[in-house]
C-alpha positions as CSV (number, residue, x, y, z in Angstrom):
1,M,-147.9,-5.8,-9.8
2,R,-150.2,-8.7,-9.4
3,L,-153.0,-9.1,-12.0
4,H,-156.1,-11.2,-11.5
5,L,-158.2,-13.2,-14.0
6,I,-161.6,-11.5,-14.4
7,P,-164.5,-13.9,-14.0
8,L,-165.7,-13.4,-17.6
9,V,-162.6,-15.3,-19.1
10,A,-162.4,-17.7,-16.2
11,G,-165.9,-18.7,-16.8
12,L,-165.2,-18.9,-20.5
13,V,-162.3,-21.3,-20.1
14,A,-164.2,-23.4,-17.6
15,A,-167.3,-23.6,-19.7
16,T,-165.2,-24.7,-22.7
17,A,-163.6,-27.4,-20.8
18,A,-166.9,-28.6,-19.5
19,C,-168.3,-28.9,-22.9
20,G,-165.8,-31.6,-23.7
21,G,-163.8,-29.4,-26.1
22,G,-160.7,-29.5,-23.9
23,S,-159.7,-25.8,-23.5
24,R,-160.7,-24.5,-26.9
25,A,-162.7,-21.3,-27.0
26,A,-162.3,-20.1,-30.6
27,S,-164.5,-20.8,-33.7
28,T,-163.5,-23.5,-36.1
29,G,-166.1,-22.7,-38.7
30,D,-165.6,-21.3,-42.2
31,T,-164.9,-17.7,-41.1
32,I,-161.5,-16.5,-39.9
33,K,-162.2,-14.4,-36.8
34,I,-159.5,-11.8,-36.0
35,A,-159.6,-9.7,-32.9
36,A,-157.4,-6.6,-33.0
37,L,-156.3,-4.9,-29.7
38,V,-155.7,-1.3,-30.8
39,N,-155.5,2.2,-29.4
40,Q,-158.7,3.9,-30.8
41,T,-158.7,6.3,-27.8
42,G,-156.1,7.4,-25.3
43,P,-152.5,8.8,-25.5
44,L,-151.4,6.4,-28.3
45,A,-154.4,6.8,-30.5
46,Q,-153.6,7.5,-34.2
47,K,-156.0,8.8,-36.8
48,G,-157.3,5.9,-38.9
49,V,-154.8,3.4,-37.7
50,T,-157.3,0.6,-37.9
51,N,-157.6,1.2,-41.6
52,N,-154.4,-0.6,-42.1
53,L,-156.0,-3.8,-40.7
54,Q,-159.2,-3.3,-42.5
55,M,-157.5,-2.8,-45.9
56,A,-155.7,-6.1,-45.5
57,V,-159.0,-7.8,-44.6
58,D,-160.8,-6.3,-47.6
59,E,-158.0,-7.4,-50.0
60,I,-158.1,-11.0,-48.7
61,N,-161.9,-11.2,-48.9
62,A,-162.0,-9.6,-52.4
63,A,-159.6,-12.3,-53.5
64,G,-161.9,-15.1,-52.3
65,G,-160.6,-15.4,-48.7
66,A,-157.7,-17.5,-47.3
67,S,-158.2,-21.0,-48.6
68,G,-161.8,-20.1,-49.4
69,R,-162.5,-18.7,-45.8
70,K,-163.5,-15.0,-45.5
71,V,-162.0,-12.9,-42.7
72,E,-164.1,-11.2,-40.0
73,L,-162.3,-8.4,-38.2
74,K,-163.3,-6.8,-34.8
75,F,-161.6,-4.0,-32.9
76,Y,-161.1,-3.8,-29.1
77,D,-160.0,-0.5,-27.8
78,L,-157.2,-0.5,-25.3
79,G,-158.0,3.0,-24.3
80,G,-154.6,3.7,-22.7
81,I,-151.2,2.1,-21.9
82,T,-151.7,0.3,-18.6
83,P,-151.4,-3.4,-18.1
84,Q,-154.8,-3.6,-16.7
85,Q,-156.3,-2.0,-19.9
86,G,-154.4,-4.5,-21.9
87,R,-155.7,-7.5,-20.0
88,A,-159.3,-6.2,-20.0
89,A,-159.3,-5.7,-23.8
90,A,-157.9,-9.1,-24.3
91,Q,-160.5,-10.7,-22.1
92,K,-163.3,-9.0,-24.1
93,A,-161.8,-10.2,-27.2
94,L,-161.3,-13.8,-26.1
95,A,-165.0,-13.9,-24.9
96,D,-165.9,-13.5,-28.6
97,T,-163.9,-16.7,-29.5
98,P,-161.5,-15.4,-32.2
99,N,-159.2,-17.6,-34.1
100,A,-156.3,-15.1,-33.7
101,L,-155.4,-11.9,-31.9
102,I,-153.3,-8.9,-33.1
103,G,-151.6,-6.4,-30.8
104,P,-151.1,-4.4,-28.5
105,T,-148.0,-2.2,-29.1
106,V,-147.1,-1.7,-25.4
107,S,-145.1,-4.6,-24.0
108,A,-146.6,-4.3,-20.5
109,Q,-150.1,-4.7,-21.9
110,T,-149.1,-7.7,-23.9
111,N,-147.4,-9.4,-21.0
112,A,-150.5,-8.8,-18.9
113,F,-152.6,-11.3,-20.7
114,L,-150.3,-13.9,-22.3
115,D,-151.1,-16.4,-19.6
116,L,-154.7,-16.6,-20.9
117,L,-153.7,-17.9,-24.4
118,P,-152.7,-21.5,-23.8
119,A,-156.1,-22.4,-22.2
120,V,-158.1,-21.0,-25.1
121,K,-155.5,-21.9,-27.8
122,V,-155.6,-18.5,-29.6
123,P,-152.4,-17.4,-31.3
124,L,-151.3,-13.8,-30.9
125,I,-149.5,-11.8,-33.5
126,N,-147.5,-9.7,-31.1
127,A,-147.0,-6.0,-32.0
128,S,-144.8,-5.2,-28.9
129,A,-141.1,-5.2,-28.5
130,Q,-139.8,-7.0,-25.3
131,R,-138.3,-10.4,-25.7
132,E,-139.8,-11.8,-22.5
133,S,-143.1,-12.5,-24.4
134,D,-141.4,-15.0,-26.7
135,P,-141.9,-18.8,-26.3
136,G,-139.6,-20.1,-23.6
137,Q,-139.2,-16.6,-22.0
138,P,-140.6,-15.6,-18.6
139,K,-143.9,-14.2,-20.0
140,G,-144.2,-16.1,-23.2
141,N,-145.7,-19.3,-24.5
142,E,-146.0,-21.2,-27.7
143,W,-149.1,-19.2,-28.8
144,T,-147.1,-15.9,-29.3
145,F,-145.7,-14.7,-32.6
146,R,-144.1,-11.4,-33.2
147,I,-144.5,-9.0,-36.2
148,Y,-143.0,-6.1,-34.4
149,H,-139.3,-5.4,-33.8
150,R,-137.7,-7.0,-30.8
151,T,-135.6,-5.0,-28.3
152,D,-132.5,-7.0,-28.6
153,R,-132.6,-7.0,-32.4
154,M,-133.3,-3.2,-32.4
155,A,-130.2,-2.8,-30.3
156,E,-128.1,-5.0,-32.6
157,A,-129.2,-2.9,-35.6
158,I,-128.5,0.4,-33.7
159,S,-125.1,-0.9,-32.6
160,R,-124.2,-2.0,-36.2
161,A,-125.3,1.3,-37.7
162,T,-123.2,3.2,-35.1
163,A,-120.1,1.0,-35.2
164,E,-120.0,-0.1,-38.8
165,T,-121.9,2.6,-40.8
166,L,-120.7,5.7,-38.8
167,K,-117.4,4.1,-37.8
168,A,-117.8,5.7,-34.3
169,K,-115.3,4.8,-31.6
170,N,-116.4,7.0,-28.8
171,V,-120.1,6.9,-28.0
172,V,-122.6,8.3,-25.5
173,V,-125.8,6.4,-25.0
174,T,-128.9,8.3,-23.8
175,H,-132.2,6.7,-22.8
176,S,-135.5,7.3,-21.1
177,T,-136.0,5.2,-18.0
178,D,-139.1,3.4,-19.4
179,D,-138.8,-0.4,-19.5
180,T,-138.4,-0.8,-23.2
181,S,-135.7,1.9,-23.7
182,T,-133.8,0.6,-20.6
183,H,-133.8,-2.9,-22.1
184,V,-132.6,-1.6,-25.5
185,K,-129.9,0.5,-23.7
186,D,-128.5,-2.6,-21.9
187,F,-128.2,-4.5,-25.2
188,V,-126.8,-1.5,-27.1
189,V,-124.0,-1.0,-24.5
190,K,-123.1,-4.7,-24.5
191,D,-123.0,-4.9,-28.2
192,L,-121.1,-1.7,-28.8
193,E,-118.4,-2.8,-26.3
194,A,-118.2,-6.2,-28.0
195,K,-117.4,-4.3,-31.2
196,G,-114.6,-2.4,-29.6
197,V,-116.5,0.8,-29.3
198,T,-115.9,2.9,-26.1
199,V,-119.2,3.8,-24.4
200,R,-118.0,6.9,-22.7
201,D,-121.2,7.6,-20.8
202,V,-124.8,6.3,-20.3
203,V,-127.2,9.1,-19.6
204,S,-130.7,8.5,-18.4
205,Y,-133.7,10.7,-17.9
206,A,-137.4,10.4,-17.0
207,P,-139.9,9.9,-19.8
208,D,-141.7,13.1,-18.9
209,A,-138.4,15.3,-18.5
210,T,-138.9,18.9,-19.4
211,D,-135.2,20.0,-19.3
212,L,-132.4,17.8,-20.7
213,T,-129.7,20.4,-20.7
214,N,-127.3,18.3,-18.6
215,S,-128.0,15.2,-20.7
216,A,-127.3,17.2,-23.8
217,L,-124.1,18.6,-22.5
218,A,-122.9,15.1,-21.5
219,T,-122.7,14.2,-25.2
220,R,-120.1,16.8,-26.1
221,G,-117.0,15.3,-27.5
222,A,-118.5,12.0,-28.6
223,D,-118.1,10.6,-32.1
224,A,-121.8,9.7,-32.1
225,V,-124.8,9.6,-29.7
226,V,-127.4,6.8,-29.4
227,A,-130.7,8.2,-28.3
228,L,-133.5,5.9,-27.1
229,G,-136.9,6.9,-25.8
230,Y,-140.3,8.6,-26.4
231,P,-140.7,11.3,-29.1
232,Q,-141.2,14.3,-26.8
233,P,-138.0,13.9,-24.8
234,L,-136.0,12.8,-27.8
235,A,-137.0,16.0,-29.5
236,L,-136.0,18.0,-26.5
237,L,-132.6,16.3,-26.3
238,V,-131.9,17.1,-30.0
239,K,-133.0,20.8,-29.6
240,Q,-130.8,21.2,-26.5
241,M,-127.8,19.5,-28.1
242,R,-128.0,21.7,-31.2
243,A,-128.6,24.8,-29.1
244,N,-125.3,24.1,-27.3
245,G,-123.4,23.6,-30.5
246,I,-123.2,19.8,-30.3
247,M,-123.6,18.7,-34.0
248,V,-122.4,15.0,-33.6
249,P,-124.4,12.3,-35.4
250,I,-127.4,10.9,-33.6
251,V,-128.7,7.4,-34.1
252,F,-132.3,7.0,-32.8
253,D,-134.5,4.0,-32.0
254,Q,-138.0,3.9,-33.6
255,G,-139.4,6.4,-31.1
256,A,-138.0,9.2,-33.2
257,E,-140.3,8.4,-36.1
258,A,-142.9,10.7,-34.7
259,I,-140.3,13.5,-34.4
260,V,-140.3,14.0,-38.1
261,R,-143.9,13.3,-38.8
262,G,-145.0,15.5,-35.9
263,R,-142.5,18.1,-36.8
264,L,-141.3,18.3,-33.3
265,V,-137.8,19.4,-34.3
266,S,-136.6,21.7,-37.1
267,G,-135.1,20.1,-40.2
268,Q,-131.8,21.9,-39.6
269,D,-131.6,20.3,-36.1
270,L,-132.1,16.9,-37.6
271,T,-129.0,17.2,-39.8
272,N,-126.7,14.2,-39.3
273,T,-129.3,12.0,-37.7
274,S,-130.9,8.7,-38.5
275,V,-133.5,6.3,-37.1
276,L,-133.5,2.5,-37.2
277,M,-136.9,1.1,-38.2
278,A,-138.1,-2.4,-38.8
279,C,-141.0,-1.3,-40.9
280,A,-140.9,1.8,-43.0
281,P,-143.0,1.4,-46.2
282,T,-143.3,5.1,-46.8
283,V,-139.4,5.2,-47.1
284,T,-138.8,1.8,-48.7
285,Q,-141.4,2.4,-51.4
286,N,-138.7,3.8,-53.7
287,V,-136.8,0.5,-53.5
288,D,-139.5,-2.1,-52.7
289,P,-142.5,-2.5,-55.1
290,V,-144.6,-4.4,-52.4
291,A,-144.2,-1.3,-50.1
292,K,-145.0,1.1,-52.9
293,A,-148.2,-0.8,-53.9
294,F,-149.3,-0.6,-50.3
295,V,-148.6,3.0,-49.8
296,D,-150.2,4.1,-53.1
297,K,-153.4,2.1,-52.4
298,F,-153.6,3.1,-48.7
299,T,-153.1,6.8,-49.2
300,A,-155.6,6.8,-52.0
301,T,-158.2,4.8,-50.0
302,Y,-157.7,6.4,-46.7
303,P,-156.2,9.9,-47.2
304,G,-154.9,11.4,-44.0
305,S,-154.8,8.1,-42.1
306,S,-151.8,6.9,-40.1
307,I,-149.8,4.2,-42.0
308,N,-148.9,1.1,-39.9
309,G,-147.4,-1.7,-42.0
310,Y,-147.1,-4.0,-39.0
311,Y,-150.8,-4.2,-38.7
312,Y,-151.3,-4.8,-42.4
313,D,-148.8,-7.5,-42.5
314,A,-150.2,-9.1,-39.3
315,V,-153.5,-9.8,-41.0
316,K,-151.8,-11.1,-44.1
317,L,-149.6,-13.4,-42.0
318,I,-152.7,-14.9,-40.2
319,A,-154.1,-15.6,-43.7
320,E,-150.9,-17.3,-44.7
321,G,-151.0,-19.4,-41.5
322,V,-154.5,-20.6,-42.3
323,K,-153.3,-21.5,-45.9
324,N,-150.5,-23.5,-44.4
325,A,-152.7,-25.1,-41.8
326,G,-155.5,-26.0,-44.3
327,S,-158.0,-25.5,-41.4
328,L,-158.9,-23.4,-38.4
329,D,-157.9,-26.2,-35.9
330,P,-155.9,-24.1,-33.4
331,D,-153.0,-26.4,-33.2
332,K,-152.7,-26.7,-36.9
333,L,-153.0,-22.9,-37.2
334,R,-150.3,-22.4,-34.7
335,A,-148.1,-24.7,-36.7
336,G,-149.1,-23.0,-39.9
337,L,-148.0,-19.6,-38.5
338,G,-144.7,-21.1,-37.4
339,A,-144.1,-22.5,-40.9
340,I,-144.2,-19.1,-42.7
341,K,-141.0,-18.5,-44.6
342,G,-140.1,-15.9,-47.1
343,Y,-143.4,-14.0,-47.0
344,K,-143.0,-10.7,-48.9
345,G,-144.8,-8.1,-46.8
346,V,-144.8,-4.4,-46.8
347,C,-142.3,-4.4,-43.8
348,G,-140.0,-6.6,-45.8
349,E,-139.5,-10.4,-45.9
350,A,-141.1,-12.3,-43.0
351,S,-139.9,-15.7,-41.9
352,A,-140.7,-17.3,-38.6
353,D,-137.6,-18.3,-36.6
354,P,-137.4,-20.6,-33.6
355,D,-138.6,-17.8,-31.3
356,Q,-141.6,-17.3,-33.6
357,N,-140.4,-13.8,-34.6
358,Y,-140.9,-12.7,-38.2
359,I,-138.7,-9.6,-38.6
360,H,-134.9,-10.0,-39.1
361,E,-133.8,-6.7,-40.6
362,Y,-133.9,-3.0,-40.0
363,K,-133.9,0.0,-42.3
364,I,-131.6,3.0,-41.8
365,V,-133.8,6.1,-42.3
366,K,-132.0,9.3,-42.7
367,L,-133.6,12.4,-41.2
368,D,-131.5,15.2,-42.7
369,G,-133.5,18.3,-43.3
370,G,-136.5,16.7,-41.6
371,E,-137.1,14.5,-44.6
372,E,-137.1,10.7,-44.4
373,T,-134.9,9.0,-46.9
374,F,-133.7,5.4,-47.3
375,G,-130.2,4.8,-46.1
376,G,-129.8,1.0,-46.4
377,V,-130.7,-2.2,-44.7
378,I,-129.1,-4.0,-41.8
379,S,-130.1,-7.6,-42.2
380,G,-129.3,-11.0,-40.6
381,L,-130.2,-9.8,-37.1
382,T,-130.4,-12.6,-34.5
383,G,-130.4,-10.7,-31.1
384,A,-128.3,-13.6,-29.8
385,Y,-126.6,-12.1,-26.8
């Protein structure tokens, strides 16, 4: 699909260059301007998800700002999941000359506007999964940083949980045919086989599938099943496996989080299942005081709102980048974000690597009985395939 630059941002870039400022569009004053590209409406909208960003901003400002600079936050609604909506929201945000962007969570939307960033020199804290948006990759550039999990690291964590924790030797991998799930599947199969695990079958299905009986039956006789995809088909797969007496362990990707919280599957059917999550403060709060402080304050301040530790940490990382930079000069801010090491966030420890990714560990979250419990950490993830 070919996407075209809307005149609004084309004019913005041209006007900035004409004013003798090179290609800089963002403010370099005393206020840190953050633009957040979020799903306030549409199929991925979650109640109060913007509160995670706002609480981080309020905490920074209440403490006197980042290096004395207050943070100003503005939301831009993605309104859906298409690449065009992602690009349009980014163009609106960049027209307001922010110092940094946060979001989106859909990789295709992120990839649709990354080409705009070098000209305006605005760093993005990327909340989507596909590796191709990293620096040096087909869609990426030096202005992209990632707070979210990356597909190949997710695959590495899933493979290690399956092969090392479950000790499975004979595995069936099931996946939705969406881009991200397909990417994860490719890495999982490669990593499992490298660990000496037999991948007996790879079963795919459409993201909107309404009958997964054949997919469920294909898992019979496996030591374990890896299940990748969106919540609704994952829930259907579990139900149809259990209805056919297939009780083998299931290891999910992060798409299964909504299965529990949305009560899409009975607790009994979730017996012997687990999900790999890069950020799970509601689960890790029992072992991580930073996560506990966040969950306690957030639930008290915004009762009923969706918790999203990625968004909260993204704001805090921008503040850390400003502190490291000592200014809002875009090149210094980019360097400051890249210099972050050992930051203790609600998602765990964040350190920028050469690919400008911050997350290097996953949590095993057990789902037995429909309750999320902490099952350990898989750390040292590189995604180096």
